[in-house]
Z-matrix of the N, CA and C atoms (Angstrom, degrees):
N
C 1 1.453
C 2 1.518 1 108.64
N 3 1.277 2 115.90 1 142.60
C 4 1.452 3 121.29 2 177.57
C 5 1.526 4 108.86 3 -119.73
N 6 1.316 5 114.37 4 131.21
C 7 1.468 6 122.10 5 178.55
C 8 1.523 7 107.18 6 -124.49
N 9 1.312 8 116.56 7 90.78
C 10 1.453 9 119.88 8 -176.06
C 11 1.515 10 109.75 9 61.09
N 12 1.312 11 117.94 10 -119.24
C 13 1.464 12 122.93 11 -179.52
C 14 1.520 13 113.08 12 -90.80
N 15 1.336 14 117.07 13 7.04
C 16 1.453 15 121.56 14 -179.97
C 17 1.511 16 110.00 15 -110.57
N 18 1.323 17 115.02 16 136.17
C 19 1.464 18 120.66 17 178.83
C 20 1.523 19 109.23 18 -123.07
N 21 1.321 20 115.40 19 140.48
C 22 1.463 21 121.19 20 175.32
C 23 1.521 22 107.68 21 -128.75
N 24 1.328 23 115.27 22 117.12
C 25 1.462 24 121.81 23 -177.42
C 26 1.515 25 107.27 24 -142.15
N 27 1.312 26 116.97 25 123.88
C 28 1.467 27 120.34 26 -176.98
C 29 1.526 28 112.47 27 -59.38
N 30 1.324 29 117.52 28 -18.42
C 31 1.465 30 120.49 29 -179.57
C 32 1.532 31 112.65 30 -94.95
N 33 1.323 32 116.96 31 -0.30
C 34 1.474 33 121.27 32 177.95
C 35 1.529 34 108.34 33 -120.26
N 36 1.310 35 115.80 34 116.77
C 37 1.464 36 122.40 35 177.71
C 38 1.542 37 111.68 36 52.07
N 39 1.315 38 115.98 37 40.35
C 40 1.465 39 123.77 38 176.54
C 41 1.527 40 113.29 39 58.50
N 42 1.314 41 117.00 40 25.85
C 43 1.464 42 120.45 41 176.68
C 44 1.518 43 115.08 42 86.56
N 45 1.329 44 116.89 43 5.78
C 46 1.472 45 119.80 44 177.25
C 47 1.529 46 108.85 45 -69.33
N 48 1.325 47 118.43 46 146.89
C 49 1.468 48 120.23 47 176.57
C 50 1.536 49 109.95 48 -62.93
N 51 1.318 50 115.87 49 126.40
C 52 1.460 51 122.20 50 178.62
C 53 1.529 52 109.43 51 -126.53
N 54 1.302 53 115.66 52 162.82
C 55 1.457 54 120.21 53 170.88
C 56 1.516 55 107.03 54 -65.55
N 57 1.311 56 116.96 55 129.16
C 58 1.471 57 122.15 56 -176.13
C 59 1.522 58 109.93 57 -52.57
N 60 1.332 59 114.90 58 133.85
C 61 1.457 60 121.75 59 178.42
C 62 1.524 61 114.51 60 80.38
N 63 1.334 62 117.21 61 6.05
C 64 1.460 63 121.06 62 -179.58
C 65 1.541 64 108.69 63 -131.50
N 66 1.307 65 114.51 64 -179.89
C 67 1.458 66 121.50 65 172.40
C 68 1.533 67 109.75 66 -115.54
N 69 1.323 68 116.39 67 23.65
C 70 1.466 69 122.68 68 -178.10
C 71 1.522 70 109.19 69 -93.26
N 72 1.320 71 115.48 70 118.66
C 73 1.462 72 120.72 71 178.55
C 74 1.526 73 110.10 72 -62.26
N 75 1.317 74 116.04 73 137.07
C 76 1.473 75 120.36 74 174.37
C 77 1.527 76 109.50 75 -61.78
N 78 1.316 77 117.30 76 -34.58
C 79 1.467 78 121.61 77 179.63
C 80 1.527 79 111.54 78 -56.68
N 81 1.336 80 116.95 79 -30.10
C 82 1.450 81 120.40 80 -178.99
C 83 1.525 82 111.50 81 -61.36
N 84 1.320 83 117.15 82 -38.44
C 85 1.466 84 120.28 83 177.38
C 86 1.527 85 110.47 84 -60.37
N 87 1.318 86 116.27 85 -46.00
C 88 1.466 87 119.67 86 -179.43
C 89 1.526 88 111.32 87 -68.37
N 90 1.346 89 117.07 88 -34.21
C 91 1.466 90 120.17 89 175.86
C 92 1.527 91 110.77 90 -62.88
N 93 1.321 92 117.14 91 -41.99
C 94 1.464 93 120.92 92 177.49
C 95 1.532 94 110.18 93 -59.80
N 96 1.320 95 116.41 94 -49.40
C 97 1.463 96 120.18 95 -178.67
C 98 1.511 97 110.56 96 -62.32
N 99 1.316 98 116.89 97 -44.72
C 100 1.455 99 121.11 98 178.92
C 101 1.531 100 111.48 99 -61.01
N 102 1.327 101 116.04 100 -34.32
C 103 1.468 102 121.02 101 179.66
C 104 1.532 103 114.03 102 -81.21
N 105 1.331 104 116.44 103 2.54
C 106 1.459 105 119.84 104 176.19
C 107 1.529 106 114.39 105 91.98
N 108 1.320 107 116.82 106 2.75
C 109 1.463 108 119.88 107 177.94
C 110 1.524 109 109.25 108 -80.11
N 111 1.324 110 116.03 109 157.60
C 112 1.462 111 118.73 110 178.38
C 113 1.530 112 110.08 111 -101.26
N 114 1.299 113 115.11 112 172.17
C 115 1.462 114 121.34 113 -176.95
C 116 1.524 115 110.74 114 -60.05
N 117 1.319 116 117.98 115 -38.36
C 118 1.473 117 121.21 116 -179.70
C 119 1.532 118 110.86 117 -59.45
N 120 1.318 119 117.62 118 -42.29
C 121 1.464 120 121.55 119 178.70
C 122 1.527 121 110.79 120 -62.12
N 123 1.320 122 116.40 121 -45.19
C 124 1.458 123 120.73 122 177.54
C 125 1.526 124 110.30 123 -58.40
N 126 1.322 125 116.38 124 -48.19
C 127 1.465 126 120.12 125 -177.48
C 128 1.521 127 111.53 126 -65.97
N 129 1.317 128 118.26 127 -34.57
C 130 1.475 129 121.44 128 176.02
C 131 1.519 130 110.85 129 -64.63
N 132 1.331 131 115.73 130 -39.93
C 133 1.470 132 120.09 131 -177.30
C 134 1.522 133 112.52 132 -79.32
N 135 1.327 134 118.62 133 -21.40
C 136 1.456 135 122.27 134 -179.13
C 137 1.539 136 109.31 135 -131.03
N 138 1.331 137 116.64 136 74.08
C 139 1.464 138 120.74 137 -175.32
C 140 1.526 139 114.70 138 -64.34
N 141 1.321 140 117.77 139 -14.01
C 142 1.472 141 119.19 140 176.89
C 143 1.513 142 112.60 141 -75.55
N 144 1.339 143 116.91 142 -12.13
C 145 1.472 144 121.61 143 177.04
C 146 1.526 145 108.38 144 -98.07
N 147 1.312 146 116.81 145 124.54
C 148 1.462 147 120.11 146 178.47
C 149 1.529 148 109.89 147 -79.92
N 150 1.321 149 114.23 148 156.71
C 151 1.457 150 119.26 149 176.42
C 152 1.513 151 110.54 150 -59.93
N 153 1.328 152 116.64 151 -39.62
C 154 1.461 153 121.37 152 179.22
C 155 1.526 154 111.71 153 -61.21
N 156 1.337 155 117.01 154 -40.74
C 157 1.471 156 120.44 155 178.77
C 158 1.514 157 111.08 156 -65.80
N 159 1.326 158 116.02 157 -44.53
C 160 1.462 159 119.65 158 179.69
C 161 1.523 160 110.81 159 -62.38
N 162 1.317 161 117.17 160 -43.76
C 163 1.454 162 119.88 161 179.07
C 164 1.528 163 111.47 162 -65.81
N 165 1.324 164 117.37 163 -35.68
C 166 1.467 165 120.75 164 178.41
C 167 1.524 166 110.25 165 -64.69
N 168 1.326 167 117.03 166 -40.82
C 169 1.472 168 120.25 167 178.38
C 170 1.532 169 110.34 168 -65.83
N 171 1.319 170 116.55 169 -42.38
C 172 1.472 171 118.80 170 177.07
C 173 1.522 172 110.83 171 -62.24
N 174 1.316 173 116.90 172 -37.54
C 175 1.469 174 120.73 173 178.10
C 176 1.538 175 109.95 174 -65.61
N 177 1.326 176 117.15 175 -39.50
C 178 1.473 177 120.12 176 176.66
C 179 1.529 178 110.45 177 -60.20
N 180 1.320 179 116.56 178 -43.88
C 181 1.471 180 120.95 179 178.29
C 182 1.522 181 110.15 180 -63.45
N 183 1.303 182 115.76 181 -42.68
C 184 1.482 183 119.56 182 179.64
C 185 1.524 184 110.59 183 -60.11
N 186 1.323 185 116.46 184 -47.17
C 187 1.472 186 119.41 185 179.90
C 188 1.523 187 111.25 186 -62.18
N 189 1.319 188 116.91 187 -37.45
C 190 1.458 189 120.95 188 -179.52
C 191 1.529 190 110.41 189 -66.27
N 192 1.300 191 116.59 190 -39.94
C 193 1.462 192 120.68 191 -173.82
C 194 1.516 193 114.20 192 -91.41
N 195 1.310 194 117.65 193 -4.28
C 196 1.466 195 119.46 194 179.60
C 197 1.520 196 113.43 195 -119.99
N 198 1.309 197 115.52 196 10.63
C 199 1.459 198 120.78 197 178.99
C 200 1.528 199 108.38 198 -116.96
N 201 1.327 200 116.57 199 118.50
C 202 1.460 201 120.52 200 -176.42
C 203 1.529 202 112.11 201 -55.99
N 204 1.328 203 116.90 202 -42.29
C 205 1.462 204 120.18 203 -179.36
C 206 1.533 205 110.60 204 -60.33
N 207 1.323 206 117.73 205 -45.65
C 208 1.460 207 120.51 206 178.75
C 209 1.524 208 112.41 207 -64.92
N 210 1.314 209 116.66 208 -40.72
C 211 1.454 210 120.17 209 177.89
C 212 1.526 211 110.18 210 -61.67
N 213 1.316 212 116.26 211 -45.37
C 214 1.462 213 120.19 212 -179.70
C 215 1.535 214 110.82 213 -62.40
N 216 1.326 215 116.87 214 -45.75
C 217 1.458 216 121.06 215 -177.59
C 218 1.518 217 112.69 216 -66.67
N 219 1.330 218 117.82 217 -31.29
C 220 1.450 219 120.89 218 -172.30
C 221 1.540 220 115.61 219 -106.37
N 222 1.327 221 116.67 220 -21.66
C 223 1.445 222 118.43 221 -172.86
C 224 1.521 223 115.37 222 -130.84
N 225 1.328 224 117.36 223 -1.30
C 226 1.475 225 119.04 224 -177.65
C 227 1.522 226 110.66 225 -79.58
């Protein structure tokens, strides 16, 4: 299944959400941010992920966490 820039396939990285067309876990981007790294560092370390893809995933997270309907559906 593909959700924008995120792909989930049981045959790729055991079905973990990855950046589409890569084997890079989406979680890795959030781990970098949580660890105090910036987007440039993440992109340098994972050149198979485009800046546009990373920004699109961050935008998806933003929409999820700033929309009451999404919060209610996913976290209530």
